N, C-alpha and C positions, 0 to 999 in steps of 0.2 A: 345538763352536766351531771355525770354519774359520781358516786362517793369517791372513786379513786381519782378522777380528774380533780375534784375539789381538793382532795388531800394533797395532790401533787402541787396545785397552785399555792396551797397554805405552806407547803415545804419551802417554796421559794422565799417566803418572808420570814418563817420562823426557823425551822431545822429539819434535819433528816427525819425527825419523828414528830412532826407537827400535827395539830388536831384535825380529825376528820370533821368536816363542816356539814353536820346533819341538820336537816331542816326540823324545826319544832313549832308546835302550835302556839301562836301568840297567847300569852296569859296562862299557859299550862304550868303545872307545878315544875316540870323539867326546865321550862324557858325561865321561870322566876328564880330557881335555884341557880341556873347557869349565869343569869344576869347578876345576881347578888355576889356570886363567887369571882365573876370577871371584874366587877367594880372593886372588890377587895384586893385581888391580886394583880390587877391590871398594871398599877405603877411599878411593880417589881418586874413583871414580864417586859413592859416598855423600856425599862432601864437596861435590862440585859440585851435586848436586841435593837437598842436605839442606833440609828446611823450617825456617822459624823455630820455635823451641820452642813447643809447644802449638798449633801451626797446621798447615795442609797447604800453605802458601805457600812454595815454594822460594825461597831467598834469591837465587839467580842471576836470577830474574824481576824481583825488586825492584831488583837491581843495574842490570838493563837499562831498566827503567821509570823509575827515578829519574834516570838519565843522560839519557834521552830528554827528561824534563820539564826538566832543568837546561839542556840545549842548546836547547830551545825558547824558554825564557825569555831565556837568555843572547843569543840571536841575534834577539831581537825578533819571534818567530813567523815566522821566515823562510820556513817551508813554505807559508804563506799569502801573504805579501807578494810573493814571486817565483814563484808558481804558474804565471802566464801566461807569464812569461819562460822558465820551464823548458819549456814546451810549444814555444815558439818555438825554443829551441835544439835540441830533439829533431827539429823540422822541418827543421833545417838552415839556418834564417834567418841565423844568425851564423857559420857554419861556413866556414873558409878551408882548402881542400884542401892548401895549402902548409904548414900547421902541422904540427909535430912529432907523431907518434903513429901508431897502426897502424889504428885503427877509428873509425867515425863515432860521434856521440853516440847515435844510435839503436841502432847495433849494440852499444855498451858497455851501454846499458840493457837490451837483449834478452839479452845474455850473462849479465848479473848476475841478471836476472829468471829465466832458465832454471834458475839455481843455487837459487833460493828457492821458486819455484812448484812444488809436488810433492804428495806423498801427505798432507802436513800440511794442505793446503787442502781435501782431501777426507775423509780419516779423521780428522784432528785435530780439525777443526771439528765433525764429529759427535760426537766424544768430549765436546768442550767443552760443546756444546748439550744432549748427552744427560745430563751431570753438572750443569751450571750453568743449564740451561734457556735459552729464547730471550734472557733478559736478559744472558747472557754475550756476546751479540753486541754490545751497546752498549759494554761495556768492551773488547772486542776492537777496535772501530772507533777508540775513544778512544786506546788504546795504539798502534795503527798510525798515527794521525795524529801522535802525539808522536814515534813512531820515525822519521818523515820527517826530523827535525832531527838525529837521530844519523847517518843515512845521509849527510846534507849535509856534516856535520863531517868524518867519516872519508874521504869520497871526494874532497873538496877537498884534504886533506892527501896523499891517495894521488897525485894529479897533481903537486901542488907539489914533492914530494920524490922523484919517480921517477928512475930512471937512464935516460937516452937514449943508445943506442949508435950508432956510425958507420954500421951497416947499416940503421938506421931502426927497429929493434926497441926496445922499452922494457920495463923491469921496474919495478913499484911495488907498493905495499901497506903495510900497518902495519909489516912489518919494516924498511922503508926510512924511513918517516916517524918511527918511534920512534927508531931510531939516529941519523938525521940531525937531526931536530928537537931531541932531547935534547942533542945535541952543540951545535947552534946556540944553545940556551938556557943552556949551561954546566951542564946537569944530569947527574949520574952514573947509570949503570945502564942507559943506552939500548941499548947492545949487548947486554947480558945478556938484557933484555926482548925484543928483537928475535928473538934466537935461540930463547928460550922460545916465542914466538908461532909461529915457523916449525915447531918440532917438533909443537906442538899441530895446526897446520894441516895438515901431512902426515899425521898420525894420523887426523884427521877426514876428509881427503880419501879415504884407503883405505877407511875404515869407512863412516860415514853418507853420504858423498858418492859411494860406489862399491858396496861389497859389499851394503849394505842395498837399494840401488836395483835392483841385478841380481837380488837374492832376490825382491823384490816383482814385478819384470817377469815373472820365471818363474812365480811363483804365479798372476798374472793369465792368462798364456798356458796354463798347465796347467788352469786353470779353464774355459777355453773349449774346447780341443781335447783335453783329457784328460791324464792324468798321464804324464810321460816324464822321462828323466833331466835334471837341472838343468844339468849340464856342456854340454849341447847348446845351450841358451839362452845360457849363458855364452860359449861360443866364438863363437856368431854376434854376440852384442853386442859382444864384445871386438874382432872384426874389423872392425865398423862404427865403433865408437868410435876405434879406432886409425887407421882411414882418415881420420877427421875431425881428431884431435888432432895427427897427425904434421905437419900443415901449420901448426900454431901458432895464435895467437890470431885471425888474419885468417880462417883456415878455420873456426874455432869459431864466429866472429861471423857469417860468411856462412850457417851453418847455423842458428844460434839466431834470426837476424833473420827467418827463414822460419818456424821451428817455433813460437817463442813466440806471435806473433800468431795462428797457426793453432790452437794449443792454447787460447789465451784465447778466441777467437771461438767454437771448438767447445763449450767448457765453459759460458761465459757465455751463448751463444745457446740451449743446451738449457735452462739455467736460466730464461731469459726466456720460453721456451715454457711451461714449468711455471707461472710466475707469470701469464702471459696466460690460460692454461686456467682458472686459479683467481683471476682478477682481483678477484673480489668479496671475497676473504679477504685481499687485501694490507693494507687499513687495519687489519684485526684482527690480523694478524701484527706490524706495527709496533707496535701497542698492546701486545702480548705482550712485545716486546723492551723497550720503555720501562718498562712496569710491572714486568717481571721484574728489570730492572736496579736498581730502587730498593726492591722488595719481596721478591724471590726467588720469589714465587708458590709457596712450599712446595717448592722444589728442595732437594736435599741440600746443607746449609750455608747455605741462605738467601741474603740479599743478598751476604754475604762469598763464599759459594760461587760465585755468578755472577761476581763481580768477579775472583776467583782464576782461574777458568777462562777468562774472557776475556782477561785480561792474559797468561795463560800461552801461550794460543794464539797471540796476536799476537807475543809475544816469540820463540816457537819457529818461527813461520812465516816472518817477513820478514828475520830475522837481522840487524836493525839494531843496530849495537854490536859485532857479532861481528868485523867487519873484513874479512869474506871478499870482499864486493862492491867495496870499495876496490882489490882487486887486479885486478879486471875493468875497472873505471873508469879505472885508471891508464893504460890503453893507448889512451885516446882521442886523437883529433887536436885539439889546442888549444893556445893559448899563455896561456890564462886559467885557472888551476886552479879558480877558484870556479865556473866554467860547469859543470863536471862535478859539483860539489856540488849545483847546482840541478837537473840532470838526474836525479841519483840519488834526490832526495827523492820522485820520482814512483813509486819502487819499492814502498814499503810501502803507498802508495795503491793501486796495482793489485793487489799480492798480497793484502793484508789487507783494506783497506776495500771493494774491489770483489769479488775472487774469493772470499775467505773469507765475506763477508757474503751472496753469492749463495747459497753452500751452506746457510748458516744459515737463510736466508729460505725455501729449498725444503723443508728439514726441517720448519720450523715450519708452513708453509702447507699441506703435504701431511698434517698431523695425525697424524704417526707417533708423536708423544709423547702418551701417554695422560692424559687430563684427567678429573677427577672431575666428572661433570656437576652434582652438587649444590653443590659449593663452588667449583668453577671453578679448583681448584688442581691441580697436577700429582700424579700417582700415583707413589710410589717403587717400585722393584723389591723383591723379597723381602729382599735384603741391605740395603736402605735406602741404598745408595751412588750410585745413578743413577736417573733417571726410567724407568718402565716404558715400553716400546714395543710397537707392535701385534704384532709377530711376534718380539719379544725381540731385535731386531737391535741391534748397536752398530757404531761405526766406519764403514768402508767400506760394509759391509752395510746400515746405517742410511741412508746417503747414497743407495746404489744402490736401496733400496726406496723412498725418497722420490721419486727421479726416475722409477722405474718406475710409480708411482701415476699419473703423467700421460703417460708415454711408456714403453710396455711393453718396447720393445727397448733402452732406455737403458743397462742393465748392459753391453751391448756397446760403447757409446760410451765408457762409463766405463773399461772395460778398455783401449781404445785410448789414452784420456787418460792412465791411469796408466802405460802402457808409454812413451808420449811424454814424460810428466813424468821417468820414470826415465832415459831416454836423455839428455834435455837436462841433467838434474841432474849426470850423470856426466861429460859433456864440460866443463861449466863448473867442476866440482870438480876435474877433471883439470888444469886451467889454475891453479886456486888452489894445488893441491899442488905443481905444477911450479915456480911462483915462489918458494915457500917453499924448495923443493928446491935450486933454483940460488942462492938466497941463502946457503944453508948450504954447498953443495958447489961453487959456481962456475958461471959461465955456459959455454956451449960446446954443440956438437952431441952430443957423446958423453954429457955429463951429462943433457941433456934427453931423449935416446933412451932412456937407461937408465931414467929415471923413467917414460916413457911405457909401456915394455914391462912394468915392474913393476906399474904401475896396471892394464894390461889382464889380467895374470896374476890379479890380485885380483878382477876381474869375474868370471872363470870360478869362482874359489873361492867368491865370494859367492853366485853362482847355484846352485852344487852343494851346498854345505854349510849345517849349522846352526851359526851362530856368534854366538848370542845375547850372551854376555859381551864378545865382541870389538866388536860393534856398540855396546853399552851404553858401553864404554870410549871409543870413537871419538866418540860423542855427548858425552860428558863432556869430551873433548878440544876439541870445537867450541866448547862454552860456556866452556871455559877460556880459549879464544882471546879471548872477550868480556872476561874478567877482566883480562887484560893489556892488551887494546886500550883499554878505557874508562878504566882507570887512567891510561894515557898521554894519552888525549884531553883529560883534565881540565887537564893541564899545557900542551897544545898548542892549545887552543881559542882562546887569545888571538891566536894567528897567523892562524887562520881569521877571526877578527872583523876583523883588519887588512886581509885580503884583501877581505872582504865590503865594507867601508866604502869601500876605494879603488874597487872595481868599481861599486858603487851610484853613487858621485858621477860617475864617468866615463860611466856609462850615462844618468844624468840630464842631464849637460851635452851629450850627443850625441857625446862622444868615442869611444864605442863605438857603431858603426852596423851595420845589417844588412849582410851580405856578398852582393854581387850579382855 
């Protein structure tokens, strides 16, 4: 089993950015350090990803999905009512260049997307479909659509409670809206929750948002050009990342607004080619998705297995409710906080409903999953834990094989996509971690430069070392962010509804007009 396959299997258990399971010499220093760290952090990791008793459904997934459902109902299906307005905002129809902020609506969206679109869209979806069957896709799409309301809620608050400084820079995110919002409502504990969120955010940025990405980029490069020391990849990536992030959010946004559309077009374009080549099977593939969603088609766990895998993949992929995207969206140029809420709800649509669904469709249509010709039901592997595949592939290898069935050279495109995904995720998470860092330790050039240098050192470490338990811990930290964030959102969502009602009435009356 290669590193990417191992990573994909780990993804099924932990998250879209789970640890690469690299082999280590028993008794080596690395192994001893890993064992000690795992023993120390294991209880926290196990708590965050623990399943409900008697099931394999992690409680953290239910925490995210229930919140997304509550916000969808509370705001009257805002993701559908204001979808066209969100598109108009991204196009810049309502943008005033004189508004406070550092980046455009499109740049903020691209920066946040670059932090969520990654290996989870490739390996994670393959794991979900490999275990839950094509039916998992239906539940993944449903959870993605619901997650749009979570993003809307947190990103509106991110702009409303951001700090705006005399030099034109801004700082925002859950740590600001939790502390300020709770204070405004006369609620206790806001400062404590904000500090707790910031600590989790920094840990997540160093691990899942950084070291794991560097590790996967090196694995892809080594797979193409042959094995070589990981620190070389790390140093090159660190230099490029530092050159981008040293310029702040404007520099990051200038890069992400170019990379994210390119990544999306490259990946979705390749998927569309596969679908075009197999156009006669598209109807059948959708039939498999709908039938599998409500019958299970004999997959491991049946209907419930498909539902769990779909919800898990969506929750781990688009980060709706985690609060990370609110940090990027807080930098937008606008005087209406709700507008960035509208823009942000497009993220789960692009990340989960479009890109993840494309991966699932290609895997289904390429018929990599083995079906019993007599019963029409899927054949399970020897362990009975997943669907058997043509060549025994899982994770990234399954996605690669599915694309290669229609485009022989696609594994090279996939390698480029993974490297770009890793790079874009690193620069976005550097900004998330930075804003949590400056919230704790204060604004200023020295404070910012210190964090950026530490972040780049961790890139080299991540590319060169086997740090499984460290990444597991950072992933748990990322979802611990969601525990704190969603808890606060339940108290603050009434503020968002007041903003929504005010903006909607002014938009309807014509008081808010397009900017020319």
